[in-house]
C-alpha positions in Angstrom: 0.1 0.4 -0.3 1.0 3.6 -0.6 2.3 5.6 2.0 3.5 2.6 4.5 6.8 2.4 5.8 8.4 -1.2 7.8 8.2 -2.0 4.0 10.9 -5.2 3.3 13.6 -4.3 1.1 14.5 -7.4 -1.3 18.0 -6.9 -0.1 20.5 -4.7 1.7 24.2 -4.1 0.7 27.1 -2.5 2.8 28.8 1.1 3.1 28.4 2.9 -0.2 28.5 -0.4 -2.3 24.9 -0.3 -4.1 23.5 -3.4 -5.8 21.3 -2.7 -8.3 22.9 -3.5 -11.7 20.6 -6.2 -13.2 23.5 -6.8 -15.9 26.5 -7.0 -13.5 26.0 -10.5 -11.4 29.9 -10.0 -10.0 28.6 -7.0 -8.1 25.7 -8.2 -6.8 27.4 -11.2 -5.4 30.2 -9.1 -4.2 27.6 -6.5 -2.5 25.7 -9.3 -0.9 28.7 -10.7 0.6 29.9 -7.1 2.1 26.0 -6.5 3.4 26.1 -9.6 5.3 29.8 -8.8 6.9 29.0 -5.5 8.0 25.4 -6.1 9.1 26.9 -8.5 11.6 29.8 -5.8 12.4 27.6 -2.9 13.1 23.9 -4.1 13.5 24.4 -5.3 16.9 25.4 -1.7 18.3 24.0 -1.9 21.9 20.7 0.2 22.2 21.7 1.4 25.6 23.6 4.4 23.8 20.1 6.0 23.7 20.2 6.4 27.2 22.7 9.2 26.9 19.8 11.5 24.9 17.2 13.5 26.3 14.3 11.5 24.1 11.2 13.5 26.2 13.4 16.7 25.4 13.9 15.8 21.6 10.4 14.8 21.4 8.8 17.9 23.0 10.9 20.0 20.5 10.1 18.4 17.5 6.3 16.9 17.7 4.5 20.3 16.7 6.5 20.0 13.1 5.5 16.3 12.5 2.6 15.4 10.3 0.4 12.6 9.8 0.1 12.6 5.6 -2.9 10.6 3.9 -3.7 9.8 0.4 -6.6 8.5 -1.4 -7.4 6.8 -4.5 -10.6 7.4 -7.1 -12.7 4.0 -7.0 -16.2 3.2 -8.5 -19.0 2.4 -6.0 -21.7 -0.1 -6.7 -23.6 2.9 -8.7 -20.2 3.2 -10.8 -20.3 6.6 -9.3 -16.5 7.8 -9.0 -15.5 8.2 -5.1 -12.2 8.8 -3.1 -11.3 6.2 -0.3 -8.5 6.1 1.8 -5.2 4.6 -0.2 -2.2 5.2 2.4 -0.9 6.7 5.3 2.4 7.8 6.7 4.4 10.8 8.4 6.0 14.2 7.1 7.7 16.8 8.6 7.4 20.7 7.9 10.6 22.3 7.4 9.7 25.9 6.2 6.7 28.1 7.4 5.6 28.6 4.0 4.0 25.2 4.3 6.6 23.1 2.8 6.6 19.3 4.2 9.4 16.9 3.6 8.1 13.2 3.2 9.0 9.9 1.2 8.1 9.6 -2.2 6.4 6.2 -1.5 4.1 7.7 1.0 2.2 10.2 -1.5 2.3 7.9 -4.9 -0.9 6.3 -5.9 -0.8 2.4 -4.8 0.3 1.5 -7.7 3.1 3.8 -7.6 2.5 4.8 -11.0 2.7 8.8 -10.1 1.6 11.0 -7.0 -1.6 10.6 -5.8 -4.1 13.6 -6.5 -5.5 13.4 -3.0 -3.3 14.4 0.1 -4.1 15.6 3.4 -1.5 16.5 6.0 -3.4 16.8 9.5 -1.1 18.8 12.2 -0.5 17.8 16.1 -2.8 20.8 16.4 -5.6 18.8 14.9 -5.8 21.3 11.7 -5.9 19.6 8.5 -5.3 20.5 5.2 -5.2 19.6 1.6 -1.8 19.1 0.3 0.0 19.7 -3.3 2.9 17.5 -4.3 5.6 19.8 -5.4 8.9 17.3 -5.4 8.6 14.1 -6.0 11.9 12.0 -6.3 11.4 8.3 -6.1 15.3 7.6 -6.6 15.9 9.0 -3.4 12.1 8.1 -1.7 11.7 11.8 -0.9 8.8 14.0 -1.8 7.7 17.7 -0.7 4.3 18.6 -0.4 3.0 21.7 0.3 0.0 23.1 2.6 -1.5 26.7 3.0 -1.9 26.8 6.9 -0.5 29.9 9.4 1.5 29.6 12.6 3.3 26.3 11.5 5.8 24.8 13.9 9.1 24.5 11.6 11.7 21.5 12.4 15.5 22.2 13.0 17.5 20.6 10.3 20.9 18.9 10.9 23.7 17.6 9.0 24.1 14.0 8.2 27.2 14.0 7.2 28.0 14.8 10.8 26.9 11.7 12.2 28.8 8.9 13.7 28.4 5.1 14.1 26.9 4.6 17.6 25.2 8.1 18.1 22.0 8.1 19.8 18.8 8.9 17.4 15.2 9.7 18.1 12.6 8.9 15.4 9.1 10.8 15.5 6.1 9.3 13.4 2.5 8.0 13.1 3.1 4.4 13.7 0.2 2.2 12.0 -1.8 5.8 12.0 -2.7 5.6 15.7 -5.2 8.4 16.9 -3.9 10.4 19.4 -0.6 12.3 18.1 3.2 10.5 16.5 4.9 8.5 19.1 8.7 8.1 19.4 11.2 5.6 19.5 15.1 5.5 20.4 18.2 4.2 19.3 21.3 4.6 17.6 23.1 5.0 14.1 24.0 1.4 13.5 25.7 2.1 10.3 26.3 5.1 7.5 26.3 4.8 3.9 23.7 1.9 3.2 22.1 1.2 0.3 19.0 -1.1 0.1 17.4 -3.0 -2.9 13.4 -2.4 -3.1 11.1 -5.2 -4.2 10.9 -3.3 -7.3 14.8 -3.4 -8.4 15.2 0.2 -7.3 18.0 1.0 -5.2 18.1 3.6 -2.4 21.4 5.1 -1.9 23.2 6.6 1.5 20.6 5.7 3.9 21.1 5.9 7.7 21.0 2.7 9.2 19.1 2.6 13.0 18.0 0.4 15.7 15.4 2.8 16.5 12.0 1.3 15.5 10.5 2.4 12.3 6.7 0.6 11.8 4.3 0.9 9.1 3.2 5.0 9.5 6.4 5.9 10.1 7.5 6.6 6.5 8.5 10.4 5.8 8.5 11.0 9.6 11.9 12.5 10.9 14.9 11.2 12.6 16.5 13.3 14.8 19.6 13.8 17.1 19.9 14.8 20.5 19.7 18.4 19.3 16.3 17.7 17.9 17.8 18.4 14.4 16.4 16.4 11.3 19.5 14.4 10.1 17.1 11.7 8.1 13.8 10.8 6.7 12.7 7.5 8.3 12.0 5.1 4.8 11.9 1.4 5.6 12.3 -1.5 8.1 13.3 -5.0 7.2 10.7 -7.1 8.5 12.5 -10.4 8.8 15.2 -8.9 11.1 14.9 -7.1 14.5 16.7 -3.6 14.9 17.5 -3.1 11.4 15.5 0.1 9.8 16.7 3.0 7.6 16.4 6.4 6.9 17.2 9.0 4.0 20.1 10.9 5.1 18.6 14.7 5.4 21.9 16.0 3.1 19.9 14.0 0.3 17.2 16.1 0.5 18.6 19.9 1.1 18.7 21.3 -2.6 15.4 20.1 -3.1 14.4 22.2 0.2 16.2 25.0 -0.7 15.1 25.0 -4.0 11.2 24.7 -3.2 12.0 27.4 -0.2 13.9 30.1 -2.5 11.7 29.4 -5.8 8.5 27.6 -5.2 10.1 24.7 -7.1 12.9 22.1 -7.9 15.2 22.0 -10.7 17.9 19.7 -10.6 20.4 18.6 -13.2 20.6 15.6 -15.1 23.8 13.6 -15.4 21.7 10.3 -16.7 23.6 7.7 -14.9 22.7 5.0 -12.3 24.9 4.8 -9.6 25.9 1.2 -9.1 28.4 1.6 -5.7 32.2 2.8 -4.6 35.0 0.7 -5.4 36.7 -0.2 -2.6 40.3 -1.6 -2.1 38.6 -5.0 -1.5 36.3 -4.9 -4.4 38.8 -3.8 -6.4 41.5 -6.9 -5.4 38.1 -9.3 -5.6 37.5 -8.3 -9.2 40.8 -7.3 -10.6 39.6 -3.5 -11.2 42.2 -0.9 -12.3 41.6 1.4 -9.3 40.7 1.2 -5.8 38.4 3.7 -5.4 35.7 5.5 -7.5 31.9 5.4 -8.4 31.0 2.9 -11.0 28.2 4.1 -12.8 25.6 2.8 -15.6 24.7 5.2 -18.1 20.7 5.8 -19.0 20.3 5.0 -22.7 20.0 8.5 -24.5 21.0 10.6 -21.7 23.7 13.0 -21.5 26.3 10.7 -19.9 25.9 8.6 -22.6 25.9 11.1 -25.2 28.8 12.3 -23.9 30.6 8.5 -24.0 30.5 7.2 -20.7 29.9 3.2 -20.7 28.6 0.8 -18.8 30.6 0.2 -15.3 32.7 2.9 -15.9 34.7 4.1 -12.6 34.5 7.5 -12.1 37.8 9.0 -10.0 37.0 12.3 -10.0 34.8 15.0 -11.0 35.3 18.5 -11.9 39.3 17.5 -11.3 38.1 16.5 -7.6 38.7 12.9 -6.3 35.4 11.1 -5.2 35.6 8.2 -3.1 31.6 7.9 -1.9 28.3 8.2 -3.5 27.4 11.2 -1.4 30.6 13.1 -2.5 29.6 12.0 -6.4 26.5 13.4 -5.7 27.3 16.6 -4.0 29.5 17.3 -7.1 26.6 16.7 -9.0 24.3 19.1 -7.4 26.6 21.5 -7.3 25.9 22.5 -11.0 22.9 23.6 -12.4 21.1 22.1 -15.7 23.1 23.1 -18.6 26.5 23.0 -16.9 29.3 21.1 -18.4 30.5 18.6 -15.7 34.0 16.9 -16.2 34.0 13.6 -15.8 37.5 11.4 -15.2 36.4 7.5 -15.8 38.5 4.5 -15.4 37.5 1.5 -17.4 38.2 -2.3 -16.8 41.5 -3.5 -18.6 42.7 -0.1 -19.1 44.6 1.9 -16.3 44.6 5.1 -18.3 41.9 7.7 -17.2 39.7 9.2 -19.4 38.2 12.9 -19.5 34.6 13.2 -20.3 32.5 16.5 -20.4 29.0 16.3 -20.2 26.4 18.6 -20.4 23.7 18.2 -18.0 20.3 18.2 -18.9 17.3 19.1 -16.8 15.6 16.3 -14.4 12.1 15.8 -14.9 
């Protein structure tokens, strides 16, 4: 159902090594092995670390900005007349007093996942209810922004997900199971950083925060907060076949879009036209005989800007605009530092050839 968190990802991969290339079996096998090792090493961080955070204070500071989001779908009744019925529920967090709310893409999409719902409502903790408009939808990062017209909104503080550390205590707030009485709270620690998970539809969500703070159906789109009550992540999924393994989208993934709507009322993002398959590490390079032990493996979208410029399947991007890149977040930040129409210089290395190749890509506009 659209809008339900606690989804069971088809697979999880460790660090920044992102699986999801249907045509690269070696990458998927190795990423799976890395996932098992890192999960065993990191997922068991003692939840007692949460005792060092004032959960009640964080909840009280952030609660007013946490909203319940519901969506509807049009069906035909017994008289074959159209009617709107409830389709899904989730959570969002107000980040701008103009009425902008950050949530998950899957919260606001239709049950079939083929686009944003035409019927979205946001219910505030003070029991006010407003119709909402989907302003931005980014299913590739499971992020969306909706807007309501409402006065006197509480606004959440936004933190820096790059400043997080494994073992740091965090708090999750959301409308779990859509229970009445306001949002609920859970606490835990950051179990790992830079995670990626493959969803049942094959899509890969990159750069996730893994936490043992409980994330249940209805928590989707709610904030993950640090001890200063700053939003550091947007809760997105929980592993139903495991305990204490839950995920949130790092807030820095959303900042470009948030700044865009706050300033211009819309999001304009540059389009490179690649799928990120993952980050190369020394272990991955040694196991697969790669010519470099760092960089980002990419798959160009057919007909996209990167493909037109000469980027090939499984090219390893080792630098952007002359600056070395080693992690997926670094690569994404380098891209989002550009505007559509800019030229972005990629330095790539190809299997079997240690000599780097420089490719200049003219960026398109992401839809």
